[in-house]
KOLBA-677880 format. One record per residue (C-alpha): residue number from 1; residue in three letters; z, x, y. Coordinates in pm, 1 decimal. Example, Ala and Ser with C-alpha at 12.3 -4.5 7.8 and 13.67 -1.06 7.14 Angstrom:
<torvexs>
  num  residuo        up      east     north
    1      ALA     780.0    1230.0    -450.0
    2      SER     714.0    1367.0    -106.0
</torvexs>
This chain:
<torvexs>
  num  residuo        up      east     north
    1      ARG   -6799.3   -2905.6     996.0
    2      SER   -6520.5   -2697.2     841.9
    3      ILE   -6297.7   -3003.7     831.8
    4      GLU   -6559.2   -3201.7     638.6
    5      TRP   -6591.4   -2926.6     376.8
    6      LEU   -6354.3   -2639.9     304.4
    7      ASP   -6667.2   -2427.7     268.0
    8      PRO   -6945.6   -2542.2     506.2
    9      ARG   -7221.4   -2373.3     303.0
   10      GLU   -7448.3   -2643.1     160.3
   11      GLU   -7432.8   -2501.7    -193.2
   12      ALA   -7051.9   -2537.2    -185.6
   13      HIS   -7033.6   -2894.0     -53.6
   14      LEU   -6986.2   -3062.0    -391.9
   15      LEU   -6679.2   -2852.2    -475.6
   16      THR   -6522.9   -2838.2    -130.0
   17      ASP   -6562.1   -3189.7      14.1
   18      TYR   -6256.2   -3264.3     225.6
   19      PHE   -6294.6   -3506.7     518.9
   20      HIS   -6671.2   -3542.6     478.6
   21      THR   -6656.7   -3866.9     279.4
   22      LEU   -6424.5   -4023.6     536.1
   23      VAL   -6636.9   -3904.5     830.4
   24      GLU   -6949.0   -4043.4     663.9
   25      PHE   -6771.2   -4378.1     628.5
   26      LEU   -6665.1   -4378.9     994.3
   27      VAL   -7018.6   -4291.7    1104.2
   28      GLY   -7222.4   -4493.6     855.9
   29      ASP   -7007.7   -4805.4     820.3
   30      LEU   -6811.4   -4828.1    1145.2
   31      GLY   -7066.8   -4685.2    1388.6
   32      TYR   -6876.4   -4377.8    1506.6
   33      GLU   -7067.2   -4070.6    1625.0
   34      ARG   -6977.5   -3707.4    1556.9
   35      GLY   -6884.2   -3527.5    1877.1
   36      GLN   -6876.6   -3850.0    2078.8
   37      THR   -6633.9   -4091.4    1915.7
   38      VAL   -6509.7   -3890.7    1617.0
   39      PHE   -6373.7   -3537.1    1649.5
   40      ALA   -6216.5   -3276.2    1424.3
   41      ALA   -5900.9   -3078.2    1499.3
   42      PRO   -5849.7   -2824.1    1216.6
   43      TYR   -5541.2   -2603.6    1233.3
   44      ASP   -5433.3   -2273.5    1078.3
   45      TRP   -5265.8   -2399.2     760.0
   46      ARG   -5091.0   -2064.7     706.4
   47      LEU   -4854.8   -2135.9     995.3
   48      SER   -4571.3   -2379.4    1035.6
   49      PRO   -4591.7   -2611.9    1338.0
   50      TRP   -4342.9   -2387.1    1517.2
   51      HIS   -4613.9   -2126.2    1561.5
   52      MET   -4880.4   -2371.2    1675.7
   53      THR   -4820.4   -2372.5    2050.7
   54      ASP   -5180.4   -2279.0    2127.1
   55      TYR   -5307.8   -2534.5    1877.2
   56      PHE   -5097.9   -2808.8    2035.1
   57      GLU   -5236.2   -2721.0    2378.7
   58      ASN   -5590.9   -2734.6    2244.5
   59      LEU   -5520.1   -3062.1    2066.1
   60      THR   -5380.6   -3212.6    2385.7
   61      ASN   -5697.8   -3113.0    2570.0
   62      LEU   -5920.5   -3248.9    2292.7
   63      ILE   -5743.4   -3585.2    2290.7
   64      GLU   -5760.1   -3615.9    2668.0
   65      THR   -6129.0   -3518.1    2666.6
   66      ALA   -6211.4   -3764.2    2388.2
   67      SER   -6036.2   -4039.2    2580.6
   68      LYS   -6225.6   -3962.2    2902.5
   69      MET   -6556.1   -3956.6    2713.4
   70      ASN   -6484.7   -4310.1    2594.6
   71      ASN   -6384.0   -4500.8    2907.6
   72      ASN   -6026.7   -4369.7    2899.9
   73      GLN   -5947.7   -4548.8    2575.8
   74      PRO   -5651.8   -4408.0    2379.1
   75      VAL   -5741.9   -4231.5    2055.2
   76      MET   -5659.3   -4291.3    1689.5
   77      LEU   -5547.7   -3994.9    1481.9
   78      ILE   -5599.6   -3959.7    1105.5
   79      SER   -5422.6   -3679.4     918.2
   80      HIS   -5397.2   -3570.7     557.1
   81      SER   -5114.9   -3393.9     372.2
   82      MET   -4949.1   -3125.0     589.0
   83      GLY   -5155.7   -3254.5     880.5
   84      GLY   -4900.7   -3537.4     897.5
   85      PRO   -4597.1   -3315.5     962.7
   86      VAL   -4810.6   -3105.9    1198.7
   87      LEU   -4887.9   -3413.6    1409.1
   88      GLN   -4526.0   -3524.7    1378.4
   89      ALA   -4424.4   -3194.8    1542.0
   90      PHE   -4705.7   -3231.0    1797.9
   91      PHE   -4576.8   -3575.0    1899.8
   92      ALA   -4233.1   -3421.5    1953.8
   93      SER   -4390.5   -3171.4    2194.6
   94      VAL   -4543.1   -3426.8    2435.8
   95      THR   -4385.5   -3693.7    2653.3
   96      GLU   -4351.2   -4062.1    2571.4
   97      GLU   -4567.2   -4138.8    2873.4
   98      TRP   -4845.7   -3914.1    2746.2
   99      LYS   -4837.1   -4072.6    2401.0
  100      SER   -4844.4   -4419.0    2551.0
  101      GLN   -5152.0   -4333.2    2754.6
  102      TYR   -5353.5   -4133.3    2502.4
  103      VAL   -5256.4   -4240.4    2147.0
  104      ARG   -5342.4   -4587.1    2016.6
  105      ALA   -5246.9   -4534.1    1652.2
  106      PHE   -5157.4   -4271.5    1392.6
  107      PHE   -5285.2   -4288.0    1032.5
  108      PRO   -5106.6   -4023.1     820.7
  109      VAL   -5241.2   -4005.9     464.5
  110      GLU   -5022.0   -3855.4     189.8
  111      GLY   -4773.5   -3690.8     426.9
  112      PRO   -4506.8   -3472.2     257.1
  113      TRP   -4239.4   -3580.3     504.8
  114      LEU   -3945.4   -3445.0     304.6
  115      GLY   -4134.1   -3158.6     142.6
  116      ALA   -4237.5   -3115.4    -221.2
  117      PRO   -4113.8   -2915.1    -523.7
  118      LYS   -4469.2   -2784.0    -563.8
  119      VAL   -4398.0   -2519.7    -301.0
  120      LEU   -4168.3   -2354.1    -556.3
  121      LEU   -4460.2   -2335.7    -799.0
  122      ALA   -4659.8   -2170.2    -520.1
  123      ILE   -4409.9   -1894.2    -451.4
  124      VAL   -4319.1   -1828.8    -816.2
  125      SER   -4657.4   -1829.7    -991.7
  126      GLY   -4912.2   -1959.2    -737.5
  127      ASP   -5078.4   -2293.9    -674.3
  128      SER   -5424.1   -2387.4    -546.1
  129      PHE   -5299.1   -2718.8    -396.9
  130      GLY   -5597.5   -2913.5    -526.8
  131      THR   -5863.8   -2670.9    -406.5
  132      PRO   -6110.3   -2491.3    -637.9
  133      ALA   -5947.7   -2155.3    -560.9
  134      PRO   -5840.1   -1950.7    -867.0
  135      THR   -5460.9   -1925.8    -904.3
  136      ASP   -5457.8   -1558.4   -1011.7
  137      ASP   -5249.6   -1357.6    -764.2
  138      LEU   -5209.2   -1658.2    -532.6
  139      ALA   -4828.9   -1633.4    -546.4
  140      GLU   -4827.5   -1294.1    -374.1
  141      MET   -5025.5   -1439.6     -84.4
  142      GLU   -4840.4   -1772.0     -71.8
  143      ARG   -4503.5   -1598.4     -46.4
  144      THR   -4612.1   -1470.9     295.4
  145      LEU   -4701.5   -1815.2     432.8
  146      GLU   -4458.6   -1980.2     671.2
  147      SER   -4625.9   -2314.4     599.0
  148      VAL   -4519.0   -2302.2     234.2
  149      LEU   -4152.8   -2262.3     325.8
  150      TYR   -4188.5   -2529.0     592.3
  151      LEU   -4270.6   -2780.2     318.3
  152      HIS   -3976.0   -2702.2      93.2
  153      PRO   -3767.3   -3007.8      -8.5
  154      ILE   -3517.2   -3102.1     261.8
  155      ALA   -3174.2   -3111.1      97.6
  156      GLU   -3021.4   -3352.8     346.8
  157      TYR   -3257.4   -3632.9     244.1
  158      TRP   -3342.0   -3540.9    -117.3
  159      PRO   -3215.5   -3787.2    -384.4
  160      GLU   -2904.3   -3673.4    -570.6
  161      SER   -3073.4   -3749.4    -902.7
  162      ASP   -3351.8   -3497.4    -833.9
  163      GLN   -3161.3   -3207.5    -674.4
  164      SER   -3255.9   -2957.7    -946.3
  165      LEU   -3602.3   -2811.4    -880.3
  166      LEU   -3650.8   -2505.8   -1101.2
  167      THR   -3486.3   -2357.1   -1410.4
  168      VAL   -3530.9   -2006.5   -1553.7
  169      THR   -3433.3   -2008.0   -1922.4
  170      SER   -3408.2   -1630.3   -1972.5
  171      THR   -3134.8   -1599.2   -1709.7
  172      ASN   -2994.7   -1952.2   -1743.1
  173      SER   -3053.8   -1995.9   -1369.4
  174      THR   -3111.9   -2324.1   -1190.9
  175      TYR   -3234.3   -2355.3    -833.8
  176      THR   -3174.8   -2676.2    -641.4
  177      VAL   -3270.4   -2815.3    -303.1
  178      LYS   -2947.5   -2661.7    -173.5
  179      ASN   -3001.5   -2304.2    -291.2
  180      ILE   -3370.2   -2230.0    -232.5
  181      ALA   -3246.5   -1921.4     -45.3
  182      ALA   -3117.2   -1785.5    -376.0
  183      LEU   -3465.2   -1822.0    -527.8
  184      LEU   -3618.7   -1628.5    -239.9
  185      GLU   -3363.0   -1353.4    -294.3
  186      ALA   -3432.7   -1345.9    -669.3
  187      LEU   -3804.9   -1311.2    -597.0
  188      ASP   -3731.7   -1037.5    -341.5
  189      ILE   -3957.6   -1202.4     -84.5
  190      GLU   -3969.9    -992.2     230.4
  191      ASP   -3825.0   -1178.4     529.8
  192      GLY   -3801.4   -1488.9     310.4
  193      LEU   -3449.1   -1581.9     419.7
  194      LYS   -3533.2   -1520.3     784.5
  195      ARG   -3839.5   -1743.3     764.3
  196      LEU   -3645.3   -2011.2     574.9
  197      GLU   -3374.4   -2015.9     841.2
  198      TYR   -3642.3   -2030.1    1111.0
  199      VAL   -3810.1   -2342.6     974.2
  200      ASP   -3482.6   -2508.8     873.9
  201      ALA   -3332.9   -2469.5    1220.0
  202      ARG   -3625.2   -2657.4    1372.6
  203      LEU   -3674.1   -2940.3    1124.8
  204      ALA   -3391.6   -3129.0    1294.1
  205      LYS   -3596.8   -3140.1    1615.2
  206      VAL   -3870.7   -3350.9    1456.7
  207      GLY   -3815.2   -3725.1    1434.5
  208      ALA   -4024.0   -4040.4    1437.1
  209      PRO   -4367.4   -3990.2    1596.9
  210      GLY   -4311.9   -4247.9    1869.9
  211      VAL   -4657.0   -4404.8    1832.5
  212      GLU   -4790.7   -4702.7    1639.4
  213      THR   -4815.3   -4576.5    1282.1
  214      TYR   -4996.4   -4682.2     964.3
  215      CYS   -4857.4   -4465.4     686.6
  216      ILE   -5076.4   -4442.3     376.6
  217      HIS   -4985.5   -4297.0      36.9
  218      GLY   -5051.2   -4324.4    -332.8
  219      TYR   -4809.5   -4373.9    -621.6
  220      ALA   -4797.9   -4412.0   -1001.1
  221      VAL   -4936.2   -4061.3   -1058.0
  222      GLY   -4734.7   -3805.6   -1253.5
  223      THR   -4587.0   -3567.1    -995.5
  224      PRO   -4392.4   -3240.6   -1038.7
  225      TYR   -4020.4   -3282.1    -976.2
  226      HIS   -3882.1   -2986.6   -1172.6
  227      TYR   -4028.6   -2664.0   -1314.9
  228      ILE   -3899.2   -2474.7   -1618.8
  229      TYR   -3994.1   -2105.9   -1645.8
  230      ASP   -3915.2   -1845.0   -1907.9
  231      LYS   -3897.1   -1574.5   -1640.2
  232      LEU   -3963.0   -1560.1   -1267.0
  233      THR   -4244.4   -1317.4   -1349.0
  234      SER   -4419.7   -1572.2   -1574.2
  235      LYS   -4775.2   -1669.0   -1480.3
  236      LYS   -4705.1   -2038.4   -1532.3
  237      PRO   -4411.9   -2267.2   -1610.8
  238      LEU   -4314.9   -2352.3   -1968.5
  239      LYS   -4275.6   -2717.0   -1872.9
  240      VAL   -4315.1   -2945.7   -1574.9
  241      VAL   -4084.6   -3247.3   -1547.7
  242      GLU   -4264.6   -3526.3   -1366.1
  243      GLY   -4172.9   -3836.6   -1171.4
  244      ASP   -4353.0   -4087.8    -950.9
  245      GLY   -4570.5   -3982.4    -659.7
  246      ASP   -4929.4   -3885.0    -578.0
  247      GLY   -4954.2   -3591.6    -818.3
  248      THR   -4843.2   -3343.8    -551.4
  249      VAL   -4570.6   -3508.1    -341.0
  250      PRO   -4281.8   -3714.7    -485.7
  251      LEU   -4266.6   -4080.7    -392.2
  252      HIS   -3942.8   -4054.5    -194.1
  253      SER   -4102.0   -3787.2      27.0
  254      LEU   -4422.1   -3985.2      82.1
  255      ALA   -4229.7   -4304.3     155.1
  256      TYR   -3989.5   -4154.5     407.0
  257      CYS   -4218.8   -4262.6     690.2
  258      SER   -4087.7   -4617.5     635.9
  259      GLU   -3760.6   -4499.6     792.9
  260      TRP   -3937.6   -4454.0    1125.0
  261      SER   -3929.7   -4828.8    1182.0
  262      LYS   -3554.9   -4783.5    1244.7
  263      GLN   -3608.9   -4490.5    1478.9
  264      GLN   -3882.9   -4603.8    1718.8
  265      SER   -3985.0   -4917.0    1905.7
  266      GLN   -4351.8   -4886.3    1808.7
  267      SER   -4453.8   -5062.2    1487.4
  268      VAL   -4464.9   -4877.6    1156.0
  269      ALA   -4663.5   -5014.5     860.9
  270      VAL   -4672.9   -4857.4     514.0
  271      GLN   -4967.0   -4920.8     282.7
  272      THR   -4950.6   -4791.7     -73.9
  273      PHE   -5225.2   -4745.1    -333.0
  274      PRO   -5154.3   -4729.7    -707.8
  275      ASN   -5301.3   -4451.4    -919.4
  276      THR   -5418.5   -4267.9    -607.6
  277      GLU   -5365.2   -3893.1    -604.3
  278      HIS   -5300.4   -3658.6    -318.1
  279      VAL   -5650.4   -3529.1    -243.1
  280      GLY   -5831.4   -3834.3    -381.6
  281      ALA   -5672.6   -4056.7    -117.1
  282      ILE   -5881.4   -3900.2     159.1
  283      ARG   -6194.2   -3992.1     -38.3
  284      SER   -6081.1   -4336.4    -154.6
  285      GLN   -6288.4   -4640.0     -62.0
  286      ALA   -5976.7   -4856.9     -83.2
  287      VAL   -5805.0   -4633.5     173.4
  288      PHE   -6117.0   -4639.9     394.6
  289      ASP   -6131.2   -5019.4     379.3
  290      TYR   -5765.1   -5042.9     480.0
  291      ILE   -5814.4   -4808.1     776.2
  292      ALA   -6121.8   -5005.2     883.8
  293      SER   -5932.9   -5336.5     863.8
  294      VAL   -5659.2   -5198.1    1089.0
  295      ILE   -5903.2   -5045.2    1338.1
  296      LYS   -6095.0   -5372.0    1371.9
  297      ASN   -5774.2   -5551.3    1467.0
  298      LEU   -5636.3   -5299.4    1714.9
</torvexs>
């Protein structure tokens, strides 16, 4: 139930609906059954995939169990946001033979494949990432999270026109995709450089998922590309420069999954939805209808 609502208490359902609307659609419209043909696999979002060995083992067991419970049919996996890169890393941890036997299709929704500038907002002044959590003092906590650094923009693939991510006017400092380490030093984040090197060294090990994929993302929503602060101690930026995306992740990061068609033999389809924002996509009837149309034809 924790994956349907961020807070499973009934009085909090309205504010914390996450996968509930989608699960209700799968159950009510497509005939799935909780615990029999639809399962949840929540992970510890504080960690990067490189500290999810136990989770990956549990996920492997869950997928195999779900398959056996349903006449050995392969499963379909739906992820949202960071869940996409988590499953991308999971797929890299299992064999091609295993994927061929147990995974029928992968539906990543709003995956930040190349990262997002919003992680800089998180570590400088804090960000609730679309949840109802208050932003006061969030930065102090978010600076400790390996997952935040894991989702920093990847310089190797970031467009040249958008390299600059954050400017501090009082010191005339600019931080780009290539010098995020300098920002961590300026913020005096304990073990920040070590954690950055740790996630960077392993990003190269993650490639195309190697399974049939239906990548889903929104566009035409103003999305942070660059933050302007007075000081690094400021509670919020002076200005946010926006570009295209889903309101959280830039379009070029969301759309990177299209490159997988050049990297794997399994088919890769990309379906986009205008004016669809990052969290809203997982509650969108248009997205549900698309997923249902694909499922019915698999």
